[in-house]
FIDREN-907261 format. One record per residue: x, y, z of N, C-alpha, C in turn; residue in three letters. Coordinates in steps of 0.1 Angstrom, whole numbers, plus 5000, padded with zeros to 4 digits. Atoms other than C-alpha are relative to their C-alpha. Last residue first. Layout:
N
XYZXYZXYZALA...
//
This chain:
430
500249865004842322571705498550024997GLN500049924987842222241724499850144996ALA501350004994841222061692499950085012GLY500949925008844222191674498649995006SER499849854998846422071702499050084993PRO500449964987844821711701500250155002SER501449964999845021661664499650055013ALA500249875006848821671662498550055001GLU499249914992849421381687499850144994ALA500749964987846421191672500850105008PRO499750094989847921191637499450055013PRO498749994994846121411612500349905011PRO499449865000845321211592499050105005TRP500949885001844520841597500850135001SER499549915009847320581591499050124998PHE501049895001846720371622500650114991ASP500750025013848820051617498950114998ASP499049995011851320151644499349994987ALA499250125002848420221669500950014988ARG498749994994847420571678500849884999GLY499449875000843720531671501349995008ARG500049944986842820161666500850135000VAL498750004992842220081630499850065013PRO499549864999838719991617501350005008PRO500649924990838319611610500650145001PRO499250004988839419481576499350085011PRO499949864997836719401550500850015014VAL498849955006837119061533500250155004GLY500249895010833518981539501250064994GLU501150035009833718641557499950104989MET499850125007837218671572498949974990LEU498949995009836919031582500349884991ALA500549925012833418971595501250024990ARG500850095009834818691617499550084988ALA499250095008837518931630499349904991PRO499349935011834919201637501049904993ALA498949924995832618971657500850064988SER498750055005829318851642501150105005VAL499049914997826018891661501449954996GLN498950064992823518661644501150115002VAL498849914999820218761630501049955010ALA500149904988817918471624501350085000PRO499350054988817918311589500050105011PRO499049904997815118421566500849955012THR500149944987813218131551501150105003GLY499150074991814117911522499950055014ARG499349924991811218021501500949925009ALA498649995003810517791472500750095010GLY499849985015806817841471501450024997ALA498849935004805817711505500150014985PRO499250095009802217631512501250074996PRO500650035012801017841542500849914991GLY501450044999803117991569499449974986ALA500250135005806817991563498649955001LEU499550015014807418361566499849874994ALA501049945010805118381596500549994986ALA499749865003807218141616499150054989PRO499949975014805317831628500450144997ARG500949895004806117751663500250034986GLU499949955013807717421675498950114998LEU501050045010807817371712500250074987PRO501349974996811117441730499049954990GLY500450094990814517281726498650025004GLY500149934987815917581708499649915011SER501050064991817117401677500050075013MET501249925000818917621651498949955010GLY499949855000821717381644498650064999ALA500149945014821017021654500050155000SER501150055008822016941690500150064986PRO500849895006825416991705498949954991ARG500949944991826816731728499150114995ALA501250084996828216511701499050075009PRO500549944987830516781687498749935004ASP498949934994832716621660499650065013ALA499250104993829916381651501250065008LEU500750054988827616671644500849905007MET500149904990830116851622499349955012ARG498749984994831116541603499950105011ASP499750114991827416461597501450025007LEU500749984988826716801583500349895010ASP499649884995829416761557499350035014LYS498850024991828716391552500550135006GLN500550014986825216451538501250005010VAL500749884997826316581504499450005014PHE499049894999829016311501499350135005PHE499549984986826516041509500950125002ALA501249964992824816091475500450025015LEU500249865003828216071459498850065008LYS498949934993828815731475499950154999ARG500450004986825315621464501150075008GLY501149904997826215731429499650005014GLY499449875000829515531430499050115002ALA499249994987827615221441500750135000ARG499050105000825015291413500850015014THR498749965001821915491421501049884999PHE499150054990818215431417501550044996ARG500449964987815815641396501149975011ILE500049854999816715641359499650055014GLY501449964998815715271356499950155002ASP500749995012819115201340498550055002ASN500450125006821015281371499150024988LEU501450054999822515611380499849874993ARG500649964986826015741389498649945001LEU501550025001828115601360499550025014ARG500650144998831615731365498550004997ARG501450005006833816031355499549865001ARG500150065013836816031379498550004995GLN499649915011837316291407499949934986GLY498650025002837316031435500550084988ASP499349934989833916161447501549984998VAL500250074988832416081413500850065011ALA498850024991832216311384499649935013PRO499549884994829216241362501249985008GLY498650004997827315981342500450145006PHE499750144996823515921342501549995004VAL498750055005822816301342500249855005ALA499650134994819416461346501249944993PHE500850125003819416811332500549875007LYS501050024989820717131348499149884997GLY501249945004822517241316498949985010GLU499849855000825917171330498850074997GLU498949955009824816821339500150155001ASP500449945013822616701368501350054993VAL500450105010823316461396499350064988PHE499150105002825316651422499749904989GLY499049965009823216961419501149894997GLU500549995014820216791434501250034991TRP499150085008821816671467499750024985VAL500449985014820516941490500949924991ASP498950045009821116811526499450014986ALA500650065012818717011549501249974990PHE499349975012819917091584499449924988PRO499150105005817317051611500750044987PHE498749984996815817341630501049894996GLY499850094989812217231627501450015006ALA500949974989811417531606500249915012ARG499549884994814517481585499150045012ALA498850034992813517121579500550125007ALA500450074988810017231569501249965009ARG500649904990811417491545499549935013SER499049914995813817241528499450105010ARG499150074991811216961526501150105006LEU500750034988808617191510501049945011ILE500349874994811017331484499349985013ASP498849954993812316981478499850135006ASN500050074987808716871470501250045008LEU501049944991808617141443499949935014ARG499549874996811817021428499050075009ARG499150014989810516671429500650135004TYR500850024988807616761407500949995012ASP500649874996810016901381499149995012ASP498949914995812016581382499450145004SER499850034986808816381378501050085006VAL501249964993808016561346500149975015THR500049864998811516531333498850055008THR501249945005811616161338500050155003SER499949995014815216051343498850074994GLN500150135006815316141380499950024985VAL500750015012816516431400499949864994PRO499149995011817616381436499250004987ALA500250095011815316441466501050034988LEU500949965011816416621497499949894989GLY499450025014817916461528499050044990VAL501050035010816816581563500650004986VAL499749945013819616561589498949954991ILE500650065013818616491625500550084988VAL499049975010820116551660499649934987ARG499949855002817316571686501050044989PRO498649985005816416201681500250154997ALA499150114996813416081701501450024995VAL500250054986811116381702500949895004ALA499249914991812716531670499849955015ARG498650045000811416231651500850085009LEU499950134994807816291660501549955001ALA500349984986808116661652500249875007THR498749944994809816581619499850025014LEU498950105000806916351609501250055007VAL500350104990804216601620501149895001ASP499849954986805916881601499749905010ASP498550004997806116661570500350065013VAL499650144997802316601573501549995002ARG500450034986801616971576500449865003LYS499149934991803717041544499649975015ALA498850075000801716771526501050065009TYR500150124992798416911536501349925001LEU500249964986799317261524500049875009GLU498849954994800817131492499950045014MET499150124998797716921485501350055006TRP500550064988795517231490500949885003ARG499849924989797517421464499649935013ASP500949894999797617131440500250095012THR499449885004800816931438499050114998LEU498749954997799116591440500350144994PRO499050045010795316551438501450065003GLN499249885005793216601469501149944991VAL498650055004790716321477500650124992THR499549955013787716471496501449944997VAL500650095010785816291524500550044986ASP501350034997788116431550499449914990GLY500349884991791216551532498549985004ASP501450004996792616221517499850125010LYS500150004985795916281500498550015003ILE501149924994796616181464500049995015PRO501250075001800016051453498950085007GLN500849935010803416201446498749924998LEU501049924994804916081479499150074989ASP501350065003806915791466498850085005ASP500050045014810315961464498749944996ASN500649915009809716151496499949964986GLY501450045005811916011522499550094990LEU500149995015815516021534498749944995ALA501350045006815916081571500050034986LEU500149945014819416081587498749954994VAL501050075008819516031625499950074986ALA500649925010822716121644499049924992VAL499449874997824215971675499450104991SER499649905011821715691671500750125006ALA499349914991821615411697500650124992ARG498849955006820615201667500950085010ALA499350125005818014991685501450054994ALA499550074989816815301704500949884996ASN498949924994816515511673500649935012VAL498849995009814615241654501150085007ALA499350135000812315161683501250014992GLU499350034987811415531689500749865000PRO498849934996810915611652500649965013PHE498850085001808515341641501350075006ARG499950114989805415501654501249924999PRO499949954986806315821634499949895010PRO498750004993806915631601500050045014TRP500149884991803415531589501350005008ASP499350024987804015291560499950135007VAL500450124993801615251530500749985014PRO500250135007800415511536501149984989THR500250114991801115771562499749864993PRO501450034999802616021538499849875008LEU500549924989806216111545498549985003TYR499849855002807315831523499650075013GLY500549924989807315451520500450144997SER501249925006807715171494499550085012GLU499849965014811215051504498950094995ASP501250055005810915051542499950054985ALA500449975013814415081556498649944998ILE501350054999816015101590499250054988THR501149965008819715141586498749935004GLU501150084998822715151609498950044991ILE501249955007826115301600498949895002VAL500850115007828915241624498850064994ALA501349975005831615491635499449884993VAL500749904992834615441657498650024996ARG499750044986836415121644499250105010ALA501050104995834715191611500349955014ARG500349974986836715511607499049905005GLU498749984993838415421574499850035014SER499350134998835115281562501350015007VAL499450014986833315611569500849875002TYR499349874997832615701532500749995014ALA498749995008831815341523500850125003ASP499150114994829315311552501350004992ALA499449954988827815651541501049905006LEU499149905003827315521506500750065012GLY498850075005825715201519501150114996GLN499350074989823315411539501349934996ALA499349904993822515631509500849945012LEU498849985008821715321489500850125007GLN499250114999819215221516501350024993SER499349994987817815571518501049885002ALA498949915003817015541481500850025013ILE498950085007814915231489501250094997ARG500550095011812815431514501249934994ASP500749955012813715601547499749894991GLY501450055001815815581579499450054987MET500649965012819615611582498649944999VAL501250075004821015581617499450074988LEU500849925010824615691622498849924996ILE500850085009826215541653499250104992PHE500949915007829115671673499249924990GLN500549904990831215481700498950094993THR499949875005832015161681499350105010GLN501149965008832514851702500250154995PRO500349864996836014761715498850044991GLN499549984986836614381716499650145005LYS499049904998834414341685500450015015ARG498750055004832614021676501150105002GLY499850154998829214181676501449964995GLN499050034989829414561680500349855001ALA498849945004827614631647501149975010ALA499450075011824914381654501350064996ALA499550134995824314531688500649924989ASP498749974994824114881672500549875006ALA500149954987821314761649501450025006SER501449984997820614661613499850055014GLN500550094990824214701601498550045003TYR501149944994825714851569499349905010VAL501050104996829214741561498950085007VAL500450004987831714951542498949915003GLY501450044998833414871510499750005015GLU500350034986836615051500498549975001PRO500549894994837215031462499649965015GLU501350024996839514761451499550125008ALA500250024985842614871434498549995004PRO500749884994842514801397499849995015LYS501350024994845014531389499550135005LYS500249954987847814611365498649995005PRO501149905001848014371336499850055014VAL501150024990851414191337499050124999PRO499949914988853314231305498949985009PRO500849885001853113921283500150085012PRO501350024994856013681286499250134999PRO500149924989858813731260498649985007GLN501449964998859513441237499950085013GLU500550034986863213421230498650065001GLN500349894991864013431193499349965013PRO501549965000865413111179499850125009ALA500249895009869213111172498550045000PHE499149894997870412891200499750134992LEU500549924989867212681199501050125003ASP500749885005868212561164499550095011GLY499149895004870812341180499350124995PRO499850015014868012141198501050114996SER499449895007867812081235500249974986PHE498650015001865411821249500550134993TRP499350004987861911851263501550004999PRO499150114998860511961230500650005013ARG498749974994857612201228500749875003PRO500150004985854912081205501350035006LYS499450124995855312181169499950015016ARG499950004986853112431151500649875005GLN499149894995853912481115500149995015GLY500549934988852512151102501050105006PRO499650074988853812091067499550075012PRO498949934992851812271040500349915012GLN500050034986849812071015501250065007VAL501149934993849212210981499849975014GLY500349865005851411960963498850065007PRO500649995014852011650984499850144997PRO501550005000854311681014499550014986CYS500550005013858011611020498549985001PHE500349865004859611721053499450014986PHE498849914996859411381070499650144996LEU498950094995856511211052501250085002PHE498649975002853311421047500949895005CYS499650075013849611351043501450024997GLY499949905010848711621070500349934986GLN501349925001847411371095500050104989GLN501050085008850411151086498750075000ALA499849985014852711431097499049924992ILE500449875004851311441132500150034985ALA501449995000851411061135499550144996PRO500750075011855011051123498550025000ALA500250144998856411311147499149944989SER501350024993857611641134499849855001PRO501250015008861311651123498749975008ALA500849884999863911771147498750004992THR500549994986865311421152499250125002GLY501250094998865511371115499450015014ILE501149955008867611681111498849915002LEU500649894993869811571140498950064992ALA500750054989870311231124499450125008LEU501250055005871211391091499249955012VAL500849905005873811611107498649954996ALA500649934989875211331128499150114995LEU501050084993875611111098499450075011ALA501250015008877211381077498949925008LEU500649864999879711451105498750004992VAL500649984987880411081109499350135001ARG501250094999880911031072499350025013LEU501049935008883311331070498749925001LEU500449884992885311171099498950084993ALA501050034989885310831083499550125007CYS499550044987887010961052498949975010GLY498650005000886711071016500649955013SER499650034987883110981009501550005000LEU498650025003881911150978500649985013GLN499149994989878211120984501449964995LEU498750015005875711200957501050025012ALA499150004989872111130967501449984994CYS498650045004869611230942500950015011VAL498949934992866111230957501349954995VAL498650065002863211140933501050095009PRO499049894999859711230948501449934998VAL498750065000856811000938501150114999ASP499049925005853211090944501349945002TRP500149985015850010890947501150084995SER501349995005850610740982500050024985ARG501050004989854210800992498650034994PHE501450005006857010710969499049995012ARG500950024989860510810980498650014995ILE501449965004863010760953499149975012ARG501050044990866710760961498650054995TRP501349935001869010780931499149945011MET501350085002872510670936498850095000SER500849895007876110780935498749934997PHE501150035009878110570959499450124994CYS500249895010881210570979499049954991GLN498749935003881710351011499750124991GLY499750025014878810101011501350084996MET499250125001878710081049500549984985ARG498749984994877710451051500949874998LEU499249925009874810391026501450025006ALA499750085012873510111047500950074991THR498950104995873710321079500449914988GLU498749924999871710601061501149915004LEU499549975014869010361050501350075001GLY499550135006868610231086500650024986ALA498750034993868410591100500649874994ARG499049915005865710681075501449975006ALA499750045014863710371084501150094994ILE499350135000863910451121500449954986GLY498649974996862910821116500849875000PRO499349945011859810701096501450035004ALA498749984994858610461123500950064989ASP500049984986854910451118501350045006ALA499550104991855110491081500050045014PRO498849954994852710731064500649895009ALA500449904990850210531043501350055007THR501449975003850610331012499450115009GLY500950004989854310361016498650034996PHE501449985003856910290990499249985013ARG500850014988860610350996498650034997LEU501449965003862610270965499349985013HIS500950034988866410260970498650064996TRP501049904999868610230939498949965010ASN501450045002871610010946499150134999PRO500949934990875110130943498649974997CYS499850054987877409880926499250075011SER500850124998875809960893500249945014ALA499150115000877010320896499249875003ASP498850004991874410580888500849874999GLY499249885001870810540873501249995010MET
//
């Protein structure tokens, strides 16, 4: 087909050629030397044959050079031979049903097509969540002061069971901004309570308080106290009337022993748990702890409302101290998450701040004398909080608390009583 002076090119390859761009360039150079030709190029690859009609009307060297540069640029942008061979293709020609490879490796050189290619935008940076402050819990005051030029001056001692350990971490997180001044020390026995078994706490108090140099002692016990109590030869079952009497007496003994070595103490109440039955039992234990703490003159940190929902039921999630809704309890329905421990500390922090601000003042309500049982708290408590002692309140304080202004002073500018004092005196004289 075509002019006899123009040869027909037949390129046959059993497999993809290793130097396809080189062969194409050689064929193009031959065509350029021929001058003007009209020929049929047939590219035969494996089992298929593609005829390519090449009609070149060459009018000048300039046009030839332009065409040569265009073809060479096209060949230069073609995928590499090994990549095409894997797909069964040659240059841009592929067997029916086979698509040329769409992904090309980035080229280190510039291509004219790059001028019109869309610019790839880098993915937007993902904002990093700010790390929550993490405090450090120490085992003693000496450990807290180790490596510091200026040791801390106030020490919070947390004693109790496994929940007390999470409370200690929550307090350390709460006071992390004041770690140069305040240190949190813990003395923990996981399986322990107010009852003497398996751990008897009163003999441990002196050593723990001295090692911590405690400014304030925080006691968190009671989660493992729902067990029988020995009363002589009789075993008393939990939450019976006799058991409540014995348990209240035992709590009194523990608080008395702690008061002897640490006059500034905060008693922490129990939090609800996932088990409804156990939660109801914990409510009754809280009544005892609250009344015994009041009797000893120690503040009672009630944490219950922080871990229930609007209906008063156990809540796994809830508002954290940062105002966000977070998971507060672990899957066992007893222990706390890091956010839950921080919220647990929130209910203790109010009394702690007050005590740390006035180190010379003992716990509220303490007289320093021997403990005497008030009549209102005698016997097993049934939820009574006790009657607070009468306090003389000044008129300005009453105005702030009750919203009632003090009586006006006769004759002063704000005295609107009738008749005025100047007019009332003559009438009285008559």
